[in-house]
CHARMM internal coordinates of N, CA and C (Angstrom, degrees):
IC EDIT
DIST 1 N 1 CA 1.5407
DIST 1 CA 1 C 1.5481
ANGL 1 N 1 CA 1 C 103.17
DIST 1 C 2 N 1.2643
ANGL 1 CA 1 C 2 N 119.45
DIHE 1 N 1 CA 1 C 2 N 44.74
DIST 2 N 2 CA 1.4983
ANGL 1 C 2 N 2 CA 112.85
DIHE 1 CA 1 C 2 N 2 CA 167.22
DIST 2 CA 2 C 1.3923
ANGL 2 N 2 CA 2 C 113.01
DIHE 1 C 2 N 2 CA 2 C -92.51
DIST 2 C 3 N 1.3920
ANGL 2 CA 2 C 3 N 122.24
DIHE 2 N 2 CA 2 C 3 N -126.12
DIST 3 N 3 CA 1.4384
ANGL 2 C 3 N 3 CA 120.08
DIHE 2 CA 2 C 3 N 3 CA 178.66
DIST 3 CA 3 C 1.4619
ANGL 3 N 3 CA 3 C 114.95
DIHE 2 C 3 N 3 CA 3 C 82.53
DIST 3 C 4 N 1.2728
ANGL 3 CA 3 C 4 N 117.77
DIHE 3 N 3 CA 3 C 4 N -131.44
DIST 4 N 4 CA 1.4480
ANGL 3 C 4 N 4 CA 124.22
DIHE 3 CA 3 C 4 N 4 CA -177.14
DIST 4 CA 4 C 1.6008
ANGL 4 N 4 CA 4 C 107.95
DIHE 3 C 4 N 4 CA 4 C -91.96
DIST 4 C 5 N 1.3586
ANGL 4 CA 4 C 5 N 118.89
DIHE 4 N 4 CA 4 C 5 N -0.01
DIST 5 N 5 CA 1.4640
ANGL 4 C 5 N 5 CA 115.41
DIHE 4 CA 4 C 5 N 5 CA 178.85
DIST 5 CA 5 C 1.5026
ANGL 5 N 5 CA 5 C 107.21
DIHE 4 C 5 N 5 CA 5 C -83.84
DIST 5 C 6 N 1.3596
ANGL 5 CA 5 C 6 N 110.35
DIHE 5 N 5 CA 5 C 6 N 149.57
DIST 6 N 6 CA 1.4385
ANGL 5 C 6 N 6 CA 114.00
DIHE 5 CA 5 C 6 N 6 CA 177.89
DIST 6 CA 6 C 1.5458
ANGL 6 N 6 CA 6 C 109.11
DIHE 5 C 6 N 6 CA 6 C -77.97
DIST 6 C 7 N 1.3283
ANGL 6 CA 6 C 7 N 115.67
DIHE 6 N 6 CA 6 C 7 N 161.90
DIST 7 N 7 CA 1.4254
ANGL 6 C 7 N 7 CA 118.51
DIHE 6 CA 6 C 7 N 7 CA -175.16
DIST 7 CA 7 C 1.5469
ANGL 7 N 7 CA 7 C 109.40
DIHE 6 C 7 N 7 CA 7 C -63.87
DIST 7 C 8 N 1.3671
ANGL 7 CA 7 C 8 N 111.85
DIHE 7 N 7 CA 7 C 8 N 149.51
DIST 8 N 8 CA 1.4812
ANGL 7 C 8 N 8 CA 118.71
DIHE 7 CA 7 C 8 N 8 CA 179.48
DIST 8 CA 8 C 1.4735
ANGL 8 N 8 CA 8 C 108.29
DIHE 7 C 8 N 8 CA 8 C -71.34
DIST 8 C 9 N 1.3539
ANGL 8 CA 8 C 9 N 119.14
DIHE 8 N 8 CA 8 C 9 N -14.36
DIST 9 N 9 CA 1.5355
ANGL 8 C 9 N 9 CA 122.83
DIHE 8 CA 8 C 9 N 9 CA -177.22
DIST 9 CA 9 C 1.5156
ANGL 9 N 9 CA 9 C 106.86
DIHE 8 C 9 N 9 CA 9 C -67.82
DIST 9 C 10 N 1.3117
ANGL 9 CA 9 C 10 N 117.76
DIHE 9 N 9 CA 9 C 10 N 124.75
DIST 10 N 10 CA 1.4547
ANGL 9 C 10 N 10 CA 114.24
DIHE 9 CA 9 C 10 N 10 CA 172.90
DIST 10 CA 10 C 1.4401
ANGL 10 N 10 CA 10 C 112.31
DIHE 9 C 10 N 10 CA 10 C 95.70
DIST 10 C 11 N 1.3674
ANGL 10 CA 10 C 11 N 119.51
DIHE 10 N 10 CA 10 C 11 N -19.01
DIST 11 N 11 CA 1.4425
ANGL 10 C 11 N 11 CA 122.03
DIHE 10 CA 10 C 11 N 11 CA 177.97
DIST 11 CA 11 C 1.5175
ANGL 11 N 11 CA 11 C 110.14
DIHE 10 C 11 N 11 CA 11 C -73.97
DIST 11 C 12 N 1.3376
ANGL 11 CA 11 C 12 N 114.60
DIHE 11 N 11 CA 11 C 12 N 139.86
DIST 12 N 12 CA 1.4643
ANGL 11 C 12 N 12 CA 114.16
DIHE 11 CA 11 C 12 N 12 CA -179.61
DIST 12 CA 12 C 1.5314
ANGL 12 N 12 CA 12 C 110.96
DIHE 11 C 12 N 12 CA 12 C -85.49
DIST 12 C 13 N 1.3811
ANGL 12 CA 12 C 13 N 110.79
DIHE 12 N 12 CA 12 C 13 N 164.57
DIST 13 N 13 CA 1.5020
ANGL 12 C 13 N 13 CA 114.07
DIHE 12 CA 12 C 13 N 13 CA 176.88
DIST 13 CA 13 C 1.4763
ANGL 13 N 13 CA 13 C 112.52
DIHE 12 C 13 N 13 CA 13 C -55.64
DIST 13 C 14 N 1.4143
ANGL 13 CA 13 C 14 N 112.46
DIHE 13 N 13 CA 13 C 14 N -36.48
DIST 14 N 14 CA 1.4553
ANGL 13 C 14 N 14 CA 115.71
DIHE 13 CA 13 C 14 N 14 CA -176.07
DIST 14 CA 14 C 1.5610
ANGL 14 N 14 CA 14 C 110.67
DIHE 13 C 14 N 14 CA 14 C -59.04
DIST 14 C 15 N 1.3264
ANGL 14 CA 14 C 15 N 114.65
DIHE 14 N 14 CA 14 C 15 N -44.35
DIST 15 N 15 CA 1.4353
ANGL 14 C 15 N 15 CA 118.83
DIHE 14 CA 14 C 15 N 15 CA -178.42
DIST 15 CA 15 C 1.4284
ANGL 15 N 15 CA 15 C 109.03
DIHE 14 C 15 N 15 CA 15 C -66.08
DIST 15 C 16 N 1.2680
ANGL 15 CA 15 C 16 N 126.11
DIHE 15 N 15 CA 15 C 16 N -31.61
DIST 16 N 16 CA 1.4830
ANGL 15 C 16 N 16 CA 129.26
DIHE 15 CA 15 C 16 N 16 CA 178.75
DIST 16 CA 16 C 1.5651
ANGL 16 N 16 CA 16 C 108.24
DIHE 15 C 16 N 16 CA 16 C -71.66
DIST 16 C 17 N 1.3160
ANGL 16 CA 16 C 17 N 114.14
DIHE 16 N 16 CA 16 C 17 N -36.87
DIST 17 N 17 CA 1.4976
ANGL 16 C 17 N 17 CA 118.22
DIHE 16 CA 16 C 17 N 17 CA 175.92
DIST 17 CA 17 C 1.4814
ANGL 17 N 17 CA 17 C 112.95
DIHE 16 C 17 N 17 CA 17 C -73.66
DIST 17 C 18 N 1.3553
ANGL 17 CA 17 C 18 N 116.84
DIHE 17 N 17 CA 17 C 18 N -26.83
DIST 18 N 18 CA 1.4489
ANGL 17 C 18 N 18 CA 119.54
DIHE 17 CA 17 C 18 N 18 CA 175.33
DIST 18 CA 18 C 1.5797
ANGL 18 N 18 CA 18 C 110.82
DIHE 17 C 18 N 18 CA 18 C -67.86
DIST 18 C 19 N 1.3460
ANGL 18 CA 18 C 19 N 110.33
DIHE 18 N 18 CA 18 C 19 N -44.20
DIST 19 N 19 CA 1.4832
ANGL 18 C 19 N 19 CA 115.93
DIHE 18 CA 18 C 19 N 19 CA 178.82
DIST 19 CA 19 C 1.4038
ANGL 19 N 19 CA 19 C 111.84
DIHE 18 C 19 N 19 CA 19 C -62.62
DIST 19 C 20 N 1.3019
ANGL 19 CA 19 C 20 N 119.61
DIHE 19 N 19 CA 19 C 20 N -38.56
DIST 20 N 20 CA 1.5548
ANGL 19 C 20 N 20 CA 121.67
DIHE 19 CA 19 C 20 N 20 CA -178.96
DIST 20 CA 20 C 1.5025
ANGL 20 N 20 CA 20 C 105.68
DIHE 19 C 20 N 20 CA 20 C -67.02
DIST 20 C 21 N 1.3135
ANGL 20 CA 20 C 21 N 119.28
DIHE 20 N 20 CA 20 C 21 N -47.04
DIST 21 N 21 CA 1.4828
ANGL 20 C 21 N 21 CA 118.93
DIHE 20 CA 20 C 21 N 21 CA 179.26
DIST 21 CA 21 C 1.4761
ANGL 21 N 21 CA 21 C 115.88
DIHE 20 C 21 N 21 CA 21 C -61.62
DIST 21 C 22 N 1.3664
ANGL 21 CA 21 C 22 N 119.53
DIHE 21 N 21 CA 21 C 22 N -34.75
DIST 22 N 22 CA 1.4236
ANGL 21 C 22 N 22 CA 118.82
DIHE 21 CA 21 C 22 N 22 CA 173.18
DIST 22 CA 22 C 1.4711
ANGL 22 N 22 CA 22 C 111.56
DIHE 21 C 22 N 22 CA 22 C -70.97
DIST 22 C 23 N 1.3109
ANGL 22 CA 22 C 23 N 123.73
DIHE 22 N 22 CA 22 C 23 N -37.00
DIST 23 N 23 CA 1.4478
ANGL 22 C 23 N 23 CA 123.32
DIHE 22 CA 22 C 23 N 23 CA 173.80
DIST 23 CA 23 C 1.4742
ANGL 23 N 23 CA 23 C 109.41
DIHE 22 C 23 N 23 CA 23 C -59.73
DIST 23 C 24 N 1.2968
ANGL 23 CA 23 C 24 N 119.55
DIHE 23 N 23 CA 23 C 24 N -48.28
DIST 24 N 24 CA 1.4493
ANGL 23 C 24 N 24 CA 124.15
DIHE 23 CA 23 C 24 N 24 CA -176.62
DIST 24 CA 24 C 1.5223
ANGL 24 N 24 CA 24 C 107.18
DIHE 23 C 24 N 24 CA 24 C -62.42
DIST 24 C 25 N 1.2892
ANGL 24 CA 24 C 25 N 121.15
DIHE 24 N 24 CA 24 C 25 N -47.05
DIST 25 N 25 CA 1.5469
ANGL 24 C 25 N 25 CA 121.27
DIHE 24 CA 24 C 25 N 25 CA 174.26
DIST 25 CA 25 C 1.4449
ANGL 25 N 25 CA 25 C 110.32
DIHE 24 C 25 N 25 CA 25 C -52.09
DIST 25 C 26 N 1.4076
ANGL 25 CA 25 C 26 N 118.20
DIHE 25 N 25 CA 25 C 26 N -46.95
DIST 26 N 26 CA 1.4154
ANGL 25 C 26 N 26 CA 118.55
DIHE 25 CA 25 C 26 N 26 CA -177.34
DIST 26 CA 26 C 1.4860
ANGL 26 N 26 CA 26 C 113.58
DIHE 25 C 26 N 26 CA 26 C -60.98
DIST 26 C 27 N 1.3001
ANGL 26 CA 26 C 27 N 113.88
DIHE 26 N 26 CA 26 C 27 N -44.14
DIST 27 N 27 CA 1.5563
ANGL 26 C 27 N 27 CA 119.04
DIHE 26 CA 26 C 27 N 27 CA 177.10
DIST 27 CA 27 C 1.4540
ANGL 27 N 27 CA 27 C 110.01
DIHE 26 C 27 N 27 CA 27 C -58.28
DIST 27 C 28 N 1.2817
ANGL 27 CA 27 C 28 N 117.85
DIHE 27 N 27 CA 27 C 28 N -47.48
DIST 28 N 28 CA 1.5083
ANGL 27 C 28 N 28 CA 122.33
DIHE 27 CA 27 C 28 N 28 CA 179.89
DIST 28 CA 28 C 1.4339
ANGL 28 N 28 CA 28 C 110.35
DIHE 27 C 28 N 28 CA 28 C -58.58
DIST 28 C 29 N 1.2586
ANGL 28 CA 28 C 29 N 116.67
DIHE 28 N 28 CA 28 C 29 N -44.25
DIST 29 N 29 CA 1.5641
ANGL 28 C 29 N 29 CA 120.20
DIHE 28 CA 28 C 29 N 29 CA 176.81
DIST 29 CA 29 C 1.4938
ANGL 29 N 29 CA 29 C 110.94
DIHE 28 C 29 N 29 CA 29 C -62.00
DIST 29 C 30 N 1.3290
ANGL 29 CA 29 C 30 N 118.49
DIHE 29 N 29 CA 29 C 30 N -42.87
DIST 30 N 30 CA 1.4784
ANGL 29 C 30 N 30 CA 118.99
DIHE 29 CA 29 C 30 N 30 CA 174.35
DIST 30 CA 30 C 1.4753
ANGL 30 N 30 CA 30 C 113.31
DIHE 29 C 30 N 30 CA 30 C -57.75
DIST 30 C 31 N 1.3095
ANGL 30 CA 30 C 31 N 118.37
DIHE 30 N 30 CA 30 C 31 N -45.45
DIST 31 N 31 CA 1.3944
ANGL 30 C 31 N 31 CA 124.51
DIHE 30 CA 30 C 31 N 31 CA -178.79
DIST 31 CA 31 C 1.5813
ANGL 31 N 31 CA 31 C 108.95
DIHE 30 C 31 N 31 CA 31 C -61.27
DIST 31 C 32 N 1.3174
ANGL 31 CA 31 C 32 N 115.77
DIHE 31 N 31 CA 31 C 32 N -46.68
DIST 32 N 32 CA 1.4661
ANGL 31 C 32 N 32 CA 119.74
DIHE 31 CA 31 C 32 N 32 CA 176.39
DIST 32 CA 32 C 1.5031
ANGL 32 N 32 CA 32 C 117.06
DIHE 31 C 32 N 32 CA 32 C -56.20
DIST 32 C 33 N 1.3400
ANGL 32 CA 32 C 33 N 112.03
DIHE 32 N 32 CA 32 C 33 N -40.88
DIST 33 N 33 CA 1.4718
ANGL 32 C 33 N 33 CA 119.45
DIHE 32 CA 32 C 33 N 33 CA 175.99
DIST 33 CA 33 C 1.5255
ANGL 33 N 33 CA 33 C 110.93
DIHE 32 C 33 N 33 CA 33 C -65.19
DIST 33 C 34 N 1.2949
ANGL 33 CA 33 C 34 N 116.90
DIHE 33 N 33 CA 33 C 34 N -44.31
DIST 34 N 34 CA 1.4848
ANGL 33 C 34 N 34 CA 120.90
DIHE 33 CA 33 C 34 N 34 CA 176.26
DIST 34 CA 34 C 1.5336
ANGL 34 N 34 CA 34 C 110.02
DIHE 33 C 34 N 34 CA 34 C -55.74
DIST 34 C 35 N 1.3925
ANGL 34 CA 34 C 35 N 111.29
DIHE 34 N 34 CA 34 C 35 N -51.22
DIST 35 N 35 CA 1.6346
ANGL 34 C 35 N 35 CA 113.95
DIHE 34 CA 34 C 35 N 35 CA 179.90
DIST 35 CA 35 C 1.5778
ANGL 35 N 35 CA 35 C 109.78
DIHE 34 C 35 N 35 CA 35 C -61.41
DIST 35 C 36 N 1.2720
ANGL 35 CA 35 C 36 N 118.16
DIHE 35 N 35 CA 35 C 36 N -39.34
DIST 36 N 36 CA 1.5071
ANGL 35 C 36 N 36 CA 115.78
DIHE 35 CA 35 C 36 N 36 CA 179.96
DIST 36 CA 36 C 1.5672
ANGL 36 N 36 CA 36 C 111.30
DIHE 35 C 36 N 36 CA 36 C -68.76
DIST 36 C 37 N 1.2697
ANGL 36 CA 36 C 37 N 118.23
DIHE 36 N 36 CA 36 C 37 N -31.61
DIST 37 N 37 CA 1.4016
ANGL 36 C 37 N 37 CA 122.34
DIHE 36 CA 36 C 37 N 37 CA 174.21
DIST 37 CA 37 C 1.5084
ANGL 37 N 37 CA 37 C 112.16
DIHE 36 C 37 N 37 CA 37 C -65.55
DIST 37 C 38 N 1.3998
ANGL 37 CA 37 C 38 N 113.53
DIHE 37 N 37 CA 37 C 38 N -40.15
DIST 38 N 38 CA 1.4440
ANGL 37 C 38 N 38 CA 115.92
DIHE 37 CA 37 C 38 N 38 CA -179.55
DIST 38 CA 38 C 1.6075
ANGL 38 N 38 CA 38 C 115.10
DIHE 37 C 38 N 38 CA 38 C -70.90
DIST 38 C 39 N 1.4036
ANGL 38 CA 38 C 39 N 109.33
DIHE 38 N 38 CA 38 C 39 N -33.61
DIST 39 N 39 CA 1.4624
ANGL 38 C 39 N 39 CA 116.50
DIHE 38 CA 38 C 39 N 39 CA 174.18
DIST 39 CA 39 C 1.4282
ANGL 39 N 39 CA 39 C 108.88
DIHE 38 C 39 N 39 CA 39 C -66.48
DIST 39 C 40 N 1.2424
ANGL 39 CA 39 C 40 N 124.44
DIHE 39 N 39 CA 39 C 40 N -43.70
DIST 40 N 40 CA 1.4616
ANGL 39 C 40 N 40 CA 131.53
DIHE 39 CA 39 C 40 N 40 CA -179.75
DIST 40 CA 40 C 1.5875
ANGL 40 N 40 CA 40 C 109.80
DIHE 39 C 40 N 40 CA 40 C -56.85
DIST 40 C 41 N 1.3188
ANGL 40 CA 40 C 41 N 110.18
DIHE 40 N 40 CA 40 C 41 N -48.49
DIST 41 N 41 CA 1.5473
ANGL 40 C 41 N 41 CA 115.15
DIHE 40 CA 40 C 41 N 41 CA 179.16
DIST 41 CA 41 C 1.4968
ANGL 41 N 41 CA 41 C 115.37
DIHE 40 C 41 N 41 CA 41 C -65.12
DIST 41 C 42 N 1.4181
ANGL 41 CA 41 C 42 N 112.37
DIHE 41 N 41 CA 41 C 42 N -38.57
DIST 42 N 42 CA 1.5383
ANGL 41 C 42 N 42 CA 118.33
DIHE 41 CA 41 C 42 N 42 CA 174.52
DIST 42 CA 42 C 1.5266
ANGL 42 N 42 CA 42 C 106.87
DIHE 41 C 42 N 42 CA 42 C -60.58
DIST 42 C 43 N 1.2735
ANGL 42 CA 42 C 43 N 117.97
DIHE 42 N 42 CA 42 C 43 N -47.99
DIST 43 N 43 CA 1.4223
ANGL 42 C 43 N 43 CA 119.67
DIHE 42 CA 42 C 43 N 43 CA -174.76
DIST 43 CA 43 C 1.5744
ANGL 43 N 43 CA 43 C 112.30
DIHE 42 C 43 N 43 CA 43 C -65.22
DIST 43 C 44 N 1.3581
ANGL 43 CA 43 C 44 N 118.38
DIHE 43 N 43 CA 43 C 44 N -33.55
DIST 44 N 44 CA 1.3082
ANGL 43 C 44 N 44 CA 120.35
DIHE 43 CA 43 C 44 N 44 CA 177.56
DIST 44 CA 44 C 1.6159
ANGL 44 N 44 CA 44 C 112.93
DIHE 43 C 44 N 44 CA 44 C -68.69
DIST 44 C 45 N 1.3086
ANGL 44 CA 44 C 45 N 111.98
DIHE 44 N 44 CA 44 C 45 N -38.70
DIST 45 N 45 CA 1.4307
ANGL 44 C 45 N 45 CA 119.87
DIHE 44 CA 44 C 45 N 45 CA 176.69
DIST 45 CA 45 C 1.5568
ANGL 45 N 45 CA 45 C 110.89
DIHE 44 C 45 N 45 CA 45 C -66.13
DIST 45 C 46 N 1.2095
ANGL 45 CA 45 C 46 N 119.45
DIHE 45 N 45 CA 45 C 46 N -36.52
DIST 46 N 46 CA 1.4714
ANGL 45 C 46 N 46 CA 126.71
DIHE 45 CA 45 C 46 N 46 CA -177.13
DIST 46 CA 46 C 1.6208
ANGL 46 N 46 CA 46 C 103.45
DIHE 45 C 46 N 46 CA 46 C -70.19
DIST 46 C 47 N 1.2638
ANGL 46 CA 46 C 47 N 118.18
DIHE 46 N 46 CA 46 C 47 N -45.39
DIST 47 N 47 CA 1.5410
ANGL 46 C 47 N 47 CA 121.03
DIHE 46 CA 46 C 47 N 47 CA 176.09
DIST 47 CA 47 C 1.4545
ANGL 47 N 47 CA 47 C 111.09
DIHE 46 C 47 N 47 CA 47 C -59.89
DIST 47 C 48 N 1.3135
ANGL 47 CA 47 C 48 N 119.99
DIHE 47 N 47 CA 47 C 48 N -41.66
DIST 48 N 48 CA 1.5471
ANGL 47 C 48 N 48 CA 125.94
DIHE 47 CA 47 C 48 N 48 CA 177.94
DIST 48 CA 48 C 1.4558
ANGL 48 N 48 CA 48 C 105.76
DIHE 47 C 48 N 48 CA 48 C -61.43
DIST 48 C 49 N 1.3699
ANGL 48 CA 48 C 49 N 119.18
DIHE 48 N 48 CA 48 C 49 N -47.96
DIST 49 N 49 CA 1.4052
ANGL 48 C 49 N 49 CA 118.66
DIHE 48 CA 48 C 49 N 49 CA -177.76
DIST 49 CA 49 C 1.5241
ANGL 49 N 49 CA 49 C 115.00
DIHE 48 C 49 N 49 CA 49 C -62.20
DIST 49 C 50 N 1.3492
ANGL 49 CA 49 C 50 N 111.28
DIHE 49 N 49 CA 49 C 50 N -36.97
DIST 50 N 50 CA 1.5307
ANGL 49 C 50 N 50 CA 116.67
DIHE 49 CA 49 C 50 N 50 CA 177.53
DIST 50 CA 50 C 1.5204
ANGL 50 N 50 CA 50 C 111.42
DIHE 49 C 50 N 50 CA 50 C -64.99
DIST 50 C 51 N 1.3976
ANGL 50 CA 50 C 51 N 113.70
DIHE 50 N 50 CA 50 C 51 N -40.39
DIST 51 N 51 CA 1.4777
ANGL 50 C 51 N 51 CA 116.23
DIHE 50 CA 50 C 51 N 51 CA 175.05
DIST 51 CA 51 C 1.5523
ANGL 51 N 51 CA 51 C 114.88
DIHE 50 C 51 N 51 CA 51 C -61.76
DIST 51 C 52 N 1.3955
ANGL 51 CA 51 C 52 N 117.67
DIHE 51 N 51 CA 51 C 52 N -36.30
DIST 52 N 52 CA 1.3619
ANGL 51 C 52 N 52 CA 121.51
DIHE 51 CA 51 C 52 N 52 CA -178.79
DIST 52 CA 52 C 1.5956
ANGL 52 N 52 CA 52 C 109.34
DIHE 51 C 52 N 52 CA 52 C -71.25
DIST 52 C 53 N 1.3286
ANGL 52 CA 52 C 53 N 113.47
DIHE 52 N 52 CA 52 C 53 N -35.02
DIST 53 N 53 CA 1.4905
ANGL 52 C 53 N 53 CA 120.23
DIHE 52 CA 52 C 53 N 53 CA -179.37
DIST 53 CA 53 C 1.5251
ANGL 53 N 53 CA 53 C 111.55
DIHE 52 C 53 N 53 CA 53 C -66.12
DIST 53 C 54 N 1.3533
ANGL 53 CA 53 C 54 N 117.38
DIHE 53 N 53 CA 53 C 54 N -28.71
DIST 54 N 54 CA 1.4343
ANGL 53 C 54 N 54 CA 123.34
DIHE 53 CA 53 C 54 N 54 CA -178.31
DIST 54 CA 54 C 1.5192
ANGL 54 N 54 CA 54 C 114.25
DIHE 53 C 54 N 54 CA 54 C -77.83
DIST 54 C 55 N 1.4299
ANGL 54 CA 54 C 55 N 113.03
DIHE 54 N 54 CA 54 C 55 N -22.04
DIST 55 N 55 CA 1.4442
ANGL 54 C 55 N 55 CA 113.53
DIHE 54 CA 54 C 55 N 55 CA -172.20
DIST 55 CA 55 C 1.4557
ANGL 55 N 55 CA 55 C 110.54
DIHE 54 C 55 N 55 CA 55 C -85.81
END
COOR INIT
IC SEED 1 N 1 CA 1 C
IC BUILD
């Protein structure tokens, strides 16, 4: 965990907690986006099926 991150020395627990919360929010956003994409794909498939049924 080096790189551009500042050293963990001297960081308060509060900052560590904040980093954890930000990572958790980002993961939840990614899950939400994946779910929305799945719902979108299901909707597209249902519309295609309706179009086929009309023919």
